[in-house]
N, C-alpha and C positions, 0 to 999 in steps of 0.2 A: 507433479513430483515433489516430494518433501524430503527435508534433511533427515527426518526420522526413518524413511525408507532406506536412504543411503547408509545410515549408521547400522540399521538392522542387517542390510545386505552384507556389509563388511563383517559384522559379527557372525552371521551365518556361515560365511566362507571360511571362518577360522575354526568352526566346530568340527569335531570328528564325525565320521560316518555314522557311528552308533548314536551320537547326540542328535544328529540331524534326523535319523530314522525315528528316534523316540519322539522328537518334536512333531514330525509329520503324522505319526500315529495318534498322538494326543490331540492334534488339531484336525484330525480326520481328513488329511490330504489324500487325494486319490493317487495311487502309484503311477497312473498314466497322465498326471497333470501336464498341461502343455506349457510348462515353464522352460525358458531357454537359458536363463542365467539366474544368479542370486538376486538381481534386482527384481526380476519377475516374482521370485519367491517372496521377497520382502513386501512388495506391493500387495500380493495376494493375501499374505498373512495379516496385513494391516487393513485390508478391506473391511468395511463395516459388517458385511454379511458373515465373513469369516470370524470376526471378533464376537459377533452375537452368538454364533454357534459354540464358541469356546467358553464363554462365561458360565453357562449352566453346569459345566463339568468341573468347575473350580471347587476345591474343598473349602470348608469353613475358614481355615487359616489363610488360604490363598485369597478368598473373597475379602476377608478383613484387611489383608495386606494391600490388595489392589484398591480398595476403597480409601485406605489411608494415603496411598500414592496419588490418587485422584484429587485428594484434598490438600496435597502439597506436603504431607507428612511422611515419616519414615515407614516403609512397608514392613520393617522388622524382619523376623526370621523367614518370612515368605518370599523375600526378594529373590533368592537364588531360584526357587521353583518357578516364580513368575517370569524371570528372565529366560529360563529354560523353555517356557511355553511361548516366548516372544510376545509377552504381554506387558513387559517392563523394559524401558530403554536399556541398551547395553551399558550405558554409563549414567551417572547422575544427571537428572534433567526432568523436564516435564513429560507427562504421558503424551503419546501421539494423539492427535485430535479424535481419531476414530475410536480409540480405546476410552479416552476421557468421556466422549459423548455416550458410549455404551454403558459406562458405569454410572453416569449421572442419573439420579432418580432411583437407583436400585438400593433399597434398604436392606438392613440385616436384622433379623429378629433376634431377640435375646435367647441365647442357647439354653437348653434344658440343664438344670443342675445335675451334676454327675457324682454326687456323693456315693459312698458305698451302700449297696442294697442290704437290707437286713438278712440275717441268716434265716433260711426257710425252716419251717417246722417239719417234723417227720411226715405228717399227713400230706403236706404240699409236695414233699419230695416223692412220696409214694404215688401221688397222682401224676407227677411229671414222668415217673418211670412207666406208669401204665400208658400214658400218651405215647411214649417212645415205642413201647411194645406194640401198641395198636398201629402206629404209623408204619413200622417195619412190616407187619402182617398185611396191611392194606396195600402197600407198595408191591409186595410179593404177588398179591392177587392181580394187581394191574399189569405187572410184567407178564404173568401167565396169559392174561387176555390179549396183551399186545403180541405175544408169541403166536397165539392162535389166529389172531386177525389184527394187523396193524391199525392203530388209531388214526383216523383221518384228522388233518389239521386244517384250520381256517386260514385265510390269506394272511392274517396277522400272526400266525404261528402258534395259536392256542387250539386246544381241543374243543370242538363245538358241543352244543347242548345235546345233539342227537347221539354223539358218541358217549357223552357222560350218562345219558339215559341207558345206553347199552351196558355200561359198567354197573350202574345202579341195579339194573335188572338181573345182573349176574351176581348180586349179593354184596356189592360195595356200598359204602355209606351214602345215604341220600342227601348229599351236601355238595353241590357243584363247586363251590368255592374251596372246600376242603380237598376235593379231588384235584383242583388246579395246583394247590400247594404240594400235594403228595407227588403228582406227576413232575412238578418242577424239581423236587428233591431228586427224583430218579434221573432226570435229564442232567442236573448239575453234577451228579456222581458218574455220569457216562453210562448209565444202565439203559437209558432210552436215547435213541438218536433220531433226529428229524431227517427223513429221506423222502424226497419227492412228495411233499405235502402229506406225509404220514409219519407217525411216531412209532418206531420199531424197536424191538428188543435187540440190544447189542450183544456181542460176544461177552463183554464184561458183565452185562446183565444176566446172561445165562449162567455164568460162573458164580455170580452173587447169589442166585437162587439156591445154590447148593451149599452155601455157607451156613454155619450155625447162627442162631439168632443174635448173640452178642457181636459176632464178627460182622454180621450184616449191618448192625447199628454203627459200629466203628467205621465201616466203609462209607456209610451215608454221611456221617459227621465230617469225615475227611473231605468228601466231595463238596459238601456245603461250605466248608471253610475255604477250599481252593477256589470256589466260584464267587466268593465275596468280592465286591469292588475294592480296588486298591486303597481307596480312602478309608476303608474299615479294617484294613490289615495293619499289623504291627511289624516292625523290623525283625522281630523274633519269629514271625510266621503265624502268630495267633490273630486275635481280633481285638479291636478297641472296645471300651465299655458300651454295652448295647443301649444304654440311656442316651448316648451321644449320637447314635446312628441317624436319627431324624434330622440332625442339624448339619450333617456332613456336606451337603450340596445345597446351600441356601438359595441359590439362584436357578435351581432346576425345578420347574413346577411339577414335574412328574416324580420327583424324588420322594416326597412323603408317602405316596402309594407304594413305591418300591421298597422303602424302608419298612413300612408296615408288613409287607409280604415277607421280608426277611425275618422280622421278629416272629411272625406266625410260624414260619418254618423252623425257627429255633425252638419255639415252644413244642411243635410237633415232635421234634427230636429229643424232647425232655431236657433241653439245655437251660430252660427257664422254668422256675416254679410259678405257681399262680401269684399274680400281683394283687395288691389291695384295690386297685382302681380299674380292674377289668381283666378278662381272660387273655386278651392279646396284648397286654401292656408290656413294655420293656422294663417297667419298674419292678418286675418280679425278681425274686432272689435267684442267684446262680445255684444250680444243683451241684452236688459234689463231683459228678463225672464231667461237668463242663469245664472245670479248672484246667485240666491238662491241655485240651485243644485250644482253649483261650490263650494259654501261655506259649503255644507253638509246639507242644509235644504231641506225640501220637495219641489219638483217642483211646482211653482205657475203659473197656466195658465192664471190668470187674466190679466197681462200685455199683453200677446199674444192675448187674446180675443178682445182687442180693435182694432187689425189690421186685423182680419179675419171676413168674413161675418157672420152675426148672423144666427143661424139655424132656420128653419121655420117648422111649423106643418100643413101646408095646401098646397094643390096642385090644379091645374086646369085640369079637365078631358075634353077631346075634342072629337068631333064626329068622328075624324079619328082614334079612338082607341089609342090615345096617352095621356100621362099625363105629365104636366110640373110643376116642382117644382121651384118657383121663387127665391129660395136660397137653401143652403145646407139643405136637409131634416133631421129632427131628426133621429139619427141612428136607433132607435127602429122602427120608421115608415118606413124608407128606407129598412130595412131588410125584413119587412113583405111585402112591396110593391114589392120588387124584387123576392119574391116567386111566384108572379102572373103576373109580367110584366118584360120584358127584358129592361134593361137600355141601351139607345142608345147613350147618351152623358153624360159626367160628368164634371161639372165645377161649378161655383157659382150658375148656374141654370141648373138643370138636366132634361132630358127627358126620358120617359119610354114608351114602346109600349106593348099593350095587343095583344096576338094572341091565337088561339085555343090551340096551344101547351103549351104556358105559363100558361093558365088557367087550362088546364088539369093537368099540373105538380103541380099546387097549390092544386087542389082537391086531387091528389094522395098523397100529403104530409100532408094531414089531414084537409085542409080547406073545408068548405061547401059553397054551393051557397049563403045561407043566411048570413054566416059569412063574405064572400067576399063583398057582397052588403053593409052590415052594416059598414064594415071598410071603404070602399070607400066613402059612404055617410057621414061618420064622418070626413073625412079629405078633401073632395072636396069642393072648393068654387063655383063650377058650377054644382053641382049635378052629377048624373050618367047618361050619355047620353044613348038614346035608343039603338044605335048600340052595345054598350058595354053590356047592359043588355041582348040583344038577344044572343050575342056570349057566354056570361056566362051561360045562360040557355041551350044553345045547348051543351056546353062542359059538363055541369052537367048531361045532359041526357045520354051522352056517357060514363061518368065516371063509373067505376066499371064493365065494360063489361069483363074485364080480372081480375080474382081474384087469388091471390097468397097466398097459405096456406100450412100447413103441414099435410100429411096423418097420422092420429094417429096410424094406424096399421103398416105401414112400416117405418115411420119417414122420408120419402122422401118428398121433396118439390113438390107440385102440382100447375100447372098453368091451370086454368079452365075458360071456356067461352062458352056461348050458341051460339056464332057466330063461327061456324066451320071454315069459311074462314079466319077470323081474326087469329084464332089459327094456321091455316096452314101457314099464313104469318109469324107468330112468329117463327114457327118451321124451316123455311128456311132462316130466317134473318141471314146473315153472321156475323153481329155485335154481335149476341147472340150465335154464335156457341160455344164459350168456356163454356157456361153453360151446354152443353151436354143434351139438352132437347130431350126426346123421347116420342112418342105417347103411350098412355095407353088406356084401355077400357073406353068407355063413361060412365060417372057417372051421373045419374038422368038427362039425356038429355044434359049434358055438355060435350064438347070435352075436353080432358085432355092431358097435357104434363107433364112429370115427370123428375126430376133430383136429383142427390145427393148433389148438391150445396145448401147451407143453404138459407132459405126463404128470409131473408133480402137482401142478395146479388142479388138474382133473381129479387126481387121487384125493387130495385134501378136500375138494368140493364135495365129492361123493361121501367121504368120511364124515364131514360136518353135517350132511343130511342123513346120517345113520345108515348108509348102505354098507353091507358087509364086503368092503373092497380090500383088495390086496395089491401091492405094488410088485410087478414082476419085471425081470430083466429080459434080454433078447432071447434067452434060452427057456424062458417060462419059469425060472426059479424065483421064489419069493424073496424080495429085498426088504430090509428094515428101513422104513422111511425116516427122514429127519427134517423137522421144520427148520427152515433157514433163519439165521440171525444176521445182524449187520456187523461187519467188522468195526472195531473201535475207531473212533474218529482219529485221523492222522494228527500227529503233533503239529501245533501251529508253527508256521514259518517264522523265522527270526525277522524282526523289523528291518534289520540291515539288508537281509535278502529281499524282502518285499520291495524296498525302495532303492535297491542297488542301481537300477537303470536310471531312475530320476536323479539320484545323487551324482552318478557318473556324468550325466549330461550337464548338470549345473557346474561341476568342477571343470569340465572340459571347456566351458565358455568363460571361465574366470580370467579376467585380464590382469596382466602384471601391473599395468598403470591404472589403478583404481580411479584416480582423479579424471583421467581421460575418458575412461569408460562411463563414469558418472556424468561427465559433461555431455557426452553423446546422448545419454538417456534424457537429460534435461532439454537438449535441443530438439530431439525427436518429439518429446511431449509438447514443447512450445509450438512446433510446427503444426501438430495436430489441432492444438487449441487456438492457433493464430494469435498467440500471446504477444505482449509487448515486453521486450527485454532491454535492460541496460547491458550492453556487451562491451567488455574491456578488451581492446585489440592491441596487440604488439605491432608497432610501426617499424618500417625498415631502418629508421635512424636510431632505434633502440628505445624510443619513448613509447608511452602507452596512451591510448585515446579511448574515450568512452563514447559509444554510439547508442542512440535509442532507436531500436528497430522493431517494426511490426513484422514478426517472423511469418514468411509465406511458404518456406520449404526448407527441407534438409535432406541431403543425400550426396553420395559420392565424396564425402569428406568436406562438404561445403555447406555453409548456412546462407540462405537467401532471405532478404527482408527489405522493407521500405524504410529508409531513413526518415524519421519524423522531422528532423531539423531541415534537411535539404529537399525532402520529398522526391528522392531518387531511389531506384532499386540498387541494392548493394549485394555482392556475393563475397563472403568471407571464408577463407580456408580455415578449417577447424584448428589447425596447428597454430594459427595466429591468435586464437581466442584465449585470453588469460582467465577470464571469469565471466559469469553472468549473474544477473539478479532480476527477479520479476519486479515490475513496477506497475502501478495502477494506470490503466488506459484512460487518459483524460477525455477521450472521445466517447467513452461508455457511460 
């Protein structure tokens, strides 16, 4: 037991609940920690393992201040922050040994110079705008694929190479590292949520897909800024100069990689123009549209809009069953068009191709022949060519040959069709084998397959394999299917709420007589260690006497020990003990 622990325990007991909760969060304390009182808390916070975990989280200023304190100097402006983290004594004095030992030998690299970056030239600004435009489009593609089929996550929470290959095969950039950064931007903005080892489209992500391009960018920048570590944020709500980001956690070996990733994401959003020493360098100049969010204001996409192509609301439909958009198509139109046509190329001008499978998928997702025609006629500058009309009519005639519903009597999913050969093909399709489809008795002339898998899962599996499936209700009426998204993540619980039970337990155990409580802790510790103590005892005649005891036990309000002077066992009531001090055992 040390005096440092006692001083810290007393200081902790004087803190408010909010201050304690903030400390416990920063020091990564478990809400179910088995602490019984503030002395337990102080000892745990000063434990070498706890200190070692805390140091990598210190900012540059805090690390400099703690290093100064370890050298006996003034920690400067970092003193209050370090005391709040229980890494500096509550009052002036030397550092606790566990903290001094942890700081010893930790150097501090010379921080990067943070002078003003040069103004970017117009060409660099234009390239930054193009990167932002491409990033938004790439993320939109990733969200659509996540809606179609959630992205599997590895144990570490990242998307694996097999999933990245699937994204690349569907037309996304052949750059796994770039895909990691783009998906991270989506997750930071709340557009993608990790659920049961998968990355899924959230409700916010579905709404984001329907925003215009500039609004999409603004939402991403706001999410990027909100997700930045607190060391990189300013009091005004913006961020610190990016040149200093690599220095902000000097004792965290993983921080350089994290800072590099954040810089790359900033470049992808067009917040940094190209730097003179490399494409991913933080030394690049700030773009005009980065100033507002850096200062804490809402991201303003208007300066960016001047450098990106204007969105269009018309397309050219051609006889070869393709559609050409002469510019970036408005997101709402693009989303609907992609339900009925496969996008073949994506740039400032995009092309789409209609096939029997894509039109069948559109009809399965709830479109009608009349609705598709009306939509295409409304956005086409060239009308709807006859070949496309014929293909649509043919697909509509086949649609609904396979009906997916629920048997009201058994609750099992039924797949029904008047075309027995088609249903036989479904029954032996290896891609559908996980559904466990088994033949059942013919119902009103329809062949039937049944399974215990839920109706929506069966429907989407059939649709993904290009079968002309329709979703039906209990009465046989066709329903409009909806791919599910994940509700937005709930708001994080307040720190005080998270640690309420722990704080209440610590406060309930607080003793009015801190000196007596501390004395008991010292005696308990001495008994466990069989330490040798010089014990000052109040005698009945009012005098005080010092006894040197080898402590053998403590309990029931009494201290037991062998008197080194007389070699007899003594039992002292704790109320008679005035003070104790540890002495070196001459026998050791």
